[in-house]
C-alpha positions as CSV (number, residue, x, y, z in Angstrom):
1,M,163.7,-107.3,-68.9
2,S,163.1,-105.5,-72.1
3,S,159.4,-104.6,-72.6
4,D,159.7,-103.9,-76.3
5,A,161.1,-107.3,-77.3
6,V,160.0,-110.9,-77.0
7,I,161.6,-114.3,-77.3
8,L,160.1,-116.9,-79.6
9,D,160.7,-120.5,-80.1
10,P,162.3,-121.0,-83.6
11,R,159.7,-123.4,-84.7
12,S,156.4,-122.9,-82.8
13,G,157.0,-119.2,-82.6
14,M,157.7,-118.9,-86.3
15,Q,154.5,-120.8,-87.1
16,A,152.6,-118.5,-84.7
17,L,154.0,-115.5,-86.6
18,I,153.0,-116.9,-90.0
19,D,149.5,-117.7,-88.6
20,A,149.1,-114.2,-87.1
21,L,150.1,-112.5,-90.3
22,D,147.7,-114.7,-92.3
23,T,144.9,-114.0,-89.8
24,A,145.6,-110.3,-90.2
25,G,144.9,-110.6,-93.9
26,Y,148.4,-110.7,-95.3
27,R,149.7,-112.9,-98.1
28,V,152.8,-114.3,-96.3
29,L,155.9,-114.7,-98.4
30,G,159.2,-116.2,-97.1
31,P,162.3,-118.2,-98.0
32,V,161.9,-121.6,-99.4
33,L,164.6,-124.0,-100.5
34,R,163.8,-125.3,-104.0
35,D,166.0,-127.0,-106.5
36,G,169.1,-126.2,-104.6
37,V,168.4,-122.5,-104.4
38,I,166.7,-120.3,-101.8
39,V,163.7,-118.5,-103.4
40,Y,160.9,-116.4,-102.0
41,D,157.4,-117.9,-102.2
42,D,154.1,-118.3,-100.3
43,V,154.5,-120.0,-96.9
44,V,151.8,-121.4,-94.7
45,S,154.0,-123.6,-92.6
46,E,157.4,-122.9,-90.9
47,S,158.5,-126.4,-92.0
48,A,158.7,-125.1,-95.6
49,M,161.4,-122.6,-94.6
50,P,165.1,-123.5,-94.5
51,T,166.5,-125.0,-91.4
52,G,170.2,-125.7,-90.9
53,V,170.9,-124.3,-94.4
54,R,174.2,-122.6,-95.1
55,V,175.6,-121.0,-98.3
56,E,179.0,-121.0,-100.0
57,Q,179.1,-117.8,-102.0
58,G,181.7,-116.1,-104.2
59,A,182.2,-114.5,-107.5
60,G,180.3,-116.6,-110.0
61,R,179.4,-119.2,-107.3
62,W,176.5,-119.9,-105.0
63,R,176.1,-123.3,-103.4
64,V,173.8,-124.4,-100.6
65,F,174.6,-127.1,-98.1
66,Q,172.9,-128.6,-95.0
67,D,174.3,-129.2,-91.6
68,A,173.0,-130.4,-88.3
69,R,172.6,-127.0,-86.6
70,P,169.0,-125.8,-86.2
71,E,169.4,-122.2,-87.4
72,R,166.6,-120.7,-89.5
73,F,168.4,-117.7,-91.0
74,S,172.1,-118.9,-91.4
75,W,172.0,-118.4,-95.2
76,T,172.5,-115.4,-97.4
77,P,169.9,-114.7,-100.1
78,G,170.1,-116.2,-103.6
79,A,169.2,-114.7,-106.9
80,D,165.6,-114.1,-106.0
81,S,164.6,-110.8,-104.4
82,W,161.4,-109.2,-103.1
83,K,161.3,-107.0,-106.1
84,R,159.6,-109.8,-108.0
85,F,156.4,-109.4,-106.0
86,V,156.1,-105.6,-106.2
87,F,157.6,-105.2,-109.7
88,P,157.1,-108.5,-111.5
89,A,159.4,-109.6,-114.3
90,R,156.4,-109.7,-116.7
91,S,153.0,-108.3,-116.1
92,E,149.9,-107.3,-118.1
93,V,149.2,-103.6,-117.9
94,L,146.2,-103.2,-120.4
95,R,143.8,-105.3,-122.3
96,I,141.5,-104.0,-125.2
97,R,138.6,-106.0,-126.6
98,R,136.2,-105.2,-129.4
99,T,132.6,-106.2,-128.7
100,D,129.7,-105.5,-131.1
101,G,131.5,-102.8,-132.8
102,S,132.7,-101.0,-129.7
103,W,136.0,-101.1,-127.7
104,T,136.4,-101.9,-124.0
105,T,139.5,-101.6,-122.0
106,G,140.5,-103.2,-118.8
107,Q,143.4,-103.4,-116.4
108,P,144.5,-106.2,-114.1
109,A,142.7,-106.2,-110.7
110,A,144.5,-104.9,-107.7
111,P,146.0,-107.6,-105.3
112,D,143.3,-108.9,-102.9
113,R,145.7,-109.0,-100.0
114,P,148.7,-106.9,-98.9
115,L,152.1,-108.7,-98.8
116,A,154.0,-109.8,-95.7
117,L,157.7,-110.3,-96.4
118,L,159.2,-112.6,-93.9
119,G,163.0,-112.6,-93.6
120,A,164.2,-109.5,-95.4
121,R,167.8,-108.5,-94.8
122,D,169.0,-104.9,-94.4
123,C,170.2,-104.7,-98.0
124,E,166.8,-106.0,-99.1
125,V,164.8,-103.5,-96.9
126,R,166.9,-100.7,-98.3
127,A,166.4,-102.0,-101.9
128,L,162.7,-101.7,-101.4
129,G,163.2,-98.1,-100.3
130,V,165.2,-97.4,-103.4
131,L,162.5,-98.9,-105.6
132,D,159.9,-96.8,-103.7
133,T,161.8,-93.7,-104.5
134,V,162.0,-94.6,-108.2
135,M,158.5,-96.0,-108.7
136,L,156.5,-93.7,-106.4
137,G,158.3,-90.5,-107.2
138,P,155.9,-87.5,-107.4
139,N,156.5,-86.8,-111.1
140,H,155.7,-90.2,-112.5
141,P,154.3,-92.6,-109.9
142,D,153.6,-96.1,-111.1
143,A,150.0,-97.0,-110.0
144,R,150.5,-100.7,-110.4
145,Y,153.6,-100.7,-108.3
146,A,151.8,-98.7,-105.7
147,Q,149.0,-101.2,-105.5
148,R,151.4,-104.1,-105.0
149,R,153.5,-102.3,-102.4
150,A,150.6,-100.8,-100.5
151,D,150.4,-101.8,-96.8
152,A,153.2,-104.4,-97.2
153,F,154.3,-105.8,-93.8
154,V,158.1,-106.3,-93.5
155,V,159.6,-108.8,-91.1
156,A,163.3,-108.0,-91.3
157,V,166.0,-110.3,-90.0
158,T,169.5,-109.5,-88.7
159,C,172.2,-111.0,-91.0
160,G,174.3,-113.2,-88.8
161,E,176.1,-115.0,-91.6
162,P,177.3,-112.5,-94.2
163,S,179.0,-113.9,-97.3
164,S,182.2,-113.1,-99.0
165,T,180.4,-111.1,-101.7
166,C,178.4,-109.0,-99.2
167,W,179.5,-105.3,-99.0
168,C,176.5,-103.5,-97.5
169,T,178.7,-101.6,-95.1
170,S,180.4,-99.8,-98.0
171,M,177.0,-98.5,-99.2
172,G,175.6,-97.2,-95.9
173,G,174.0,-100.4,-94.6
174,G,174.9,-103.1,-92.2
175,P,173.9,-106.5,-90.9
176,Q,171.0,-105.2,-88.8
177,P,168.1,-103.3,-90.3
178,H,167.3,-100.0,-88.5
179,D,164.2,-98.8,-90.3
180,G,161.7,-99.7,-93.0
181,F,160.4,-102.8,-91.2
182,D,157.5,-103.7,-88.9
183,L,159.2,-106.5,-87.0
184,R,162.8,-107.4,-86.7
185,I,164.1,-110.9,-85.9
186,T,167.6,-111.6,-84.6
187,E,168.4,-115.3,-84.3
188,L,170.3,-116.2,-81.1
189,S,172.2,-119.4,-80.4
190,D,174.4,-119.4,-77.3
191,H,174.6,-120.9,-73.9
192,A,171.0,-119.9,-73.2
193,G,169.8,-121.9,-76.2
194,H,168.4,-121.4,-79.7
195,R,165.8,-118.7,-79.8
196,L,164.4,-115.7,-81.8
197,L,164.5,-112.2,-80.5
198,V,161.7,-110.2,-82.0
199,Q,161.5,-106.4,-81.8
200,P,158.9,-104.0,-83.3
201,G,159.5,-101.3,-85.8
202,S,156.0,-99.9,-86.2
203,D,152.6,-99.8,-84.5
204,R,151.5,-102.6,-86.8
205,G,154.5,-104.6,-85.7
206,E,153.6,-104.1,-82.0
207,Q,150.0,-105.3,-82.7
208,I,151.3,-108.6,-84.3
209,M,153.9,-109.1,-81.7
210,A,151.2,-108.8,-78.9
211,V,149.5,-112.0,-80.1
212,L,152.6,-114.1,-80.4
213,P,153.2,-116.8,-77.7
214,G,156.6,-115.4,-76.6
215,S,158.2,-114.4,-73.3
216,D,159.7,-111.1,-72.5
217,A,163.3,-110.7,-73.6
218,H,166.0,-110.1,-70.9
219,N,168.9,-107.8,-71.1
220,A,171.1,-110.8,-71.7
221,D,169.1,-111.5,-74.9
222,I,169.6,-107.9,-76.1
223,D,173.4,-108.2,-75.4
224,S,173.5,-111.5,-77.3
225,A,171.8,-109.8,-80.3
226,A,174.4,-107.0,-80.2
227,H,177.1,-109.7,-80.2
228,V,175.5,-111.2,-83.4
229,V,175.6,-107.8,-85.1
230,Q,179.2,-107.1,-84.1
231,R,180.4,-110.5,-85.2
232,S,178.9,-109.8,-88.6
233,V,180.3,-106.3,-88.7
234,D,183.8,-107.8,-88.1
235,R,183.3,-109.9,-91.2
236,L,182.2,-107.0,-93.4
237,P,185.1,-104.6,-93.8
238,V,184.3,-101.5,-95.9
239,R,185.6,-102.2,-99.4
240,L,184.7,-99.0,-101.2
241,P,184.0,-95.4,-100.0
242,G,180.4,-95.5,-101.0
243,A,179.5,-91.9,-100.3
244,E,182.5,-90.7,-102.3
245,L,181.9,-92.8,-105.4
246,P,179.9,-90.2,-107.4
247,A,182.8,-87.8,-107.2
248,L,185.5,-90.5,-107.8
249,L,183.8,-92.0,-110.8
250,A,183.1,-88.6,-112.5
251,G,185.1,-88.2,-115.7
252,S,185.9,-91.9,-116.0
253,E,184.0,-92.4,-119.3
254,L,187.3,-92.9,-121.3
255,H,189.1,-95.0,-118.7
256,P,191.0,-97.9,-120.4
257,H,189.7,-100.4,-117.8
258,W,186.3,-100.5,-119.5
259,D,187.8,-102.3,-122.4
260,D,189.5,-104.7,-120.1
261,V,186.3,-105.7,-118.3
262,A,184.5,-105.9,-121.6
263,A,186.9,-108.7,-122.7
264,R,185.5,-110.8,-119.8
265,C,181.9,-109.6,-119.7
266,L,179.3,-111.7,-121.6
267,S,176.8,-108.9,-121.8
268,C,174.3,-111.5,-120.6
269,S,172.2,-109.2,-118.3
270,N,172.5,-111.6,-115.3
271,C,173.7,-108.8,-113.0
272,T,170.7,-106.5,-113.8
273,M,168.2,-109.4,-113.7
274,V,169.2,-110.3,-110.1
275,C,169.6,-106.8,-108.9
276,P,167.0,-105.8,-106.3
277,T,167.0,-102.1,-107.4
278,C,167.2,-102.3,-111.2
279,F,163.9,-100.9,-112.7
280,C,164.4,-100.7,-116.5
281,S,161.5,-102.3,-118.4
282,S,160.0,-102.4,-121.9
283,F,156.4,-102.4,-123.1
284,S,155.1,-104.5,-126.0
285,D,151.7,-104.9,-127.6
286,H,150.2,-108.3,-128.6
287,T,147.2,-109.2,-130.6
288,S,145.2,-112.4,-130.6
289,L,144.8,-114.4,-133.8
290,D,141.4,-115.9,-132.8
291,N,139.4,-113.0,-131.4
292,D,139.2,-109.2,-131.4
293,E,141.5,-108.7,-128.4
294,A,144.9,-107.0,-127.8
295,F,147.0,-106.6,-124.6
296,R,150.0,-104.7,-123.5
297,T,152.7,-106.2,-121.3
298,Q,155.6,-104.8,-119.3
299,E,158.8,-106.8,-118.9
300,W,162.1,-106.3,-117.2
301,A,164.8,-104.9,-119.5
302,S,168.5,-104.5,-119.2
303,C,171.1,-101.8,-120.1
304,F,173.2,-104.7,-121.3
305,Q,170.8,-105.4,-124.2
306,L,171.9,-104.0,-127.5
307,D,168.5,-102.4,-128.2
308,H,168.3,-100.8,-124.8
309,S,170.0,-97.6,-126.1
310,Y,168.5,-97.8,-129.6
311,L,168.0,-94.2,-130.7
312,G,168.0,-92.5,-134.1
313,G,168.3,-95.8,-136.0
314,R,171.2,-97.2,-134.0
315,P,172.2,-98.3,-130.5
316,V,174.0,-95.4,-128.7
317,R,176.0,-97.9,-126.6
318,A,177.0,-100.4,-129.2
319,T,179.9,-102.1,-127.4
320,T,180.1,-104.2,-124.3
321,A,182.6,-101.8,-122.8
322,Q,180.1,-98.9,-123.2
323,R,177.2,-101.0,-121.7
324,Y,179.2,-102.2,-118.7
325,R,180.4,-98.6,-118.1
326,Q,176.8,-97.4,-118.2
327,W,175.7,-100.0,-115.7
328,L,178.4,-99.5,-113.2
329,T,178.5,-95.8,-113.3
330,H,174.7,-95.5,-113.1
331,K,174.6,-97.8,-110.1
332,L,177.5,-96.1,-108.2
333,Q,177.7,-92.6,-109.6
334,T,174.8,-91.0,-111.5
335,W,171.9,-92.7,-109.7
336,T,172.5,-90.4,-106.8
337,A,172.0,-87.2,-108.9
338,Q,169.0,-88.8,-110.7
339,M,167.1,-90.2,-107.8
340,G,168.6,-88.7,-104.7
341,T,169.8,-92.1,-103.4
342,T,172.4,-94.6,-104.2
343,G,171.4,-97.3,-106.8
344,C,173.3,-100.1,-105.0
345,V,172.7,-101.6,-101.6
346,G,175.8,-103.8,-101.6
347,C,173.9,-107.2,-101.6
348,G,176.6,-108.8,-103.9
349,R,174.1,-110.5,-106.2
350,C,175.6,-109.1,-109.3
351,T,179.0,-110.6,-108.4
352,T,177.7,-113.9,-107.2
353,W,175.5,-114.5,-110.2
354,C,177.9,-113.3,-112.9
355,P,178.9,-116.4,-115.0
356,A,182.3,-114.8,-115.6
357,G,182.9,-114.0,-111.9
358,I,183.2,-110.3,-112.5
359,D,183.3,-108.4,-109.2
360,I,181.8,-104.9,-109.3
361,I,184.0,-103.9,-106.4
362,E,187.2,-104.9,-108.1
363,E,186.1,-103.2,-111.3
364,A,185.2,-100.0,-109.5
365,R,188.5,-100.1,-107.6
366,A,190.4,-100.5,-110.9
367,V,188.8,-97.4,-112.3
368,I,189.1,-95.1,-109.2
369,G,192.2,-96.5,-107.6
370,S,194.4,-93.6,-108.4
371,Q,191.8,-91.1,-107.2
372,M,191.4,-92.9,-104.0
373,V,195.1,-92.8,-103.2
374,A,195.3,-89.1,-104.2
375,A,192.4,-88.1,-102.1
376,R,193.4,-90.5,-99.3
377,L,190.0,-92.1,-99.4
378,Q,191.1,-95.6,-98.5
379,P,188.3,-97.7,-97.0
380,V,188.4,-98.1,-93.2
381,D,189.0,-101.5,-91.8
382,V,185.8,-102.0,-89.9
383,Y,182.4,-100.4,-90.1
384,V,180.2,-100.1,-87.0
385,H,176.5,-99.6,-87.8
386,P,175.0,-96.7,-85.9
387,R,172.5,-98.0,-83.2
C-alpha cells in the first residue's frame, strides 16, 4: 500500500472533499458546465461539476459533448481560467467621497475567505505561478492581488485527456502537476473500477486528506496513475523547443511573416483575454452625477488594442502586424528576460478561441523555421515529464 495516497469514490468522495474545504473556511471554486461551456464558479455540490463530459477542441473551435462514461475530468478547460478570481477582469481599486466639506477615501474590503481551486491542470497551476512572479514581484507588488491570492488552496488534477491544441510539453510542463498544489487528483478507470487517486502536495493538503472517507491506495493504483500520465504524454509531442525560443526569435522584428499573419488576424484581443498569464490592465476614473463621489477601476487591457501603445500623441504599434509581433514575441521571447520565466504555459487557449483559427505554434514555426534547421533544434518526438 501507499501511505501517502488515498482512493476516493468519484461522487461521494468528491462531495466529501468539497465539504472538507468548506468546513476549513475556503470558498470552493470548481468546473461547472454552463451554456455549453465549462466555466469556473462556486460549487457546493459535486453534482454541479461535469460528469461524462468531453471536448472537441481545435484552432478556432471548442465544442462540448456528453457520453455515457462517468469520468469527472475527461474535459480540457474552456476560455475561463483561475486568473479571473485572483486578477478580476474589472475591479474597483479606490473610492473618494466628499462629506461636509472633507474628503474620505476607501478601498474594497479584502476577501472574507481564501480560495480553494478544485480541478486545476498543470498548465493552470504554472500560470498562477507566472502571475505570482509578475504581480508579487519585490519591486511593485500588487496588494489587491496578494489579498485574493493569499492562502489559496489548489486541488490539481492530472490531465488524462489532452486536446489537439495542448502543447504544455513544449513549454516545460506536462499532464501531471508536480508542484504548486496542495492536493493532486488522478482519475483512474480500469479493470479495478472508476476511482480517484488523491495525493498530498503540502501539509495543508495532508490535513484535508486525513478527513476524507477514502481507503489507502495500493501500488496497483499508483501504477495505473503512471499509465494515465504516460498515455497523455504520448499524445503530447513537443512541437516547439520552448527553452530555445528567446534566442530563436531574437532579431525577428522585420520578418515578412508578420505581414502574412496580420492579413488573417482580426486584432480582436481574444487571445489575450483568454490567456491565463496576460496581465496588462488600464485604470480609469469615474464620477457620479448625483452625489459627490468618484471611483477608480482597473480593467484588463490588451496589446492588440490600438491605444495600448499610445505614446507621444500616436500609437507606437499602429498596424496589426506590429501588434501581433509584440504579443507573440513577448510571450515566447522577451518575457523571460523581463520576468525570469516564460510567459506561455502551452494551454492552447489562444489558438482555440481565435475566431480566425490562428495557431501560435504554426506562426512561431514560420518565423523561426530556418533557425531551427540551422541549429538542429527540431522538437523531439515524445516528452517524458520528470517524476
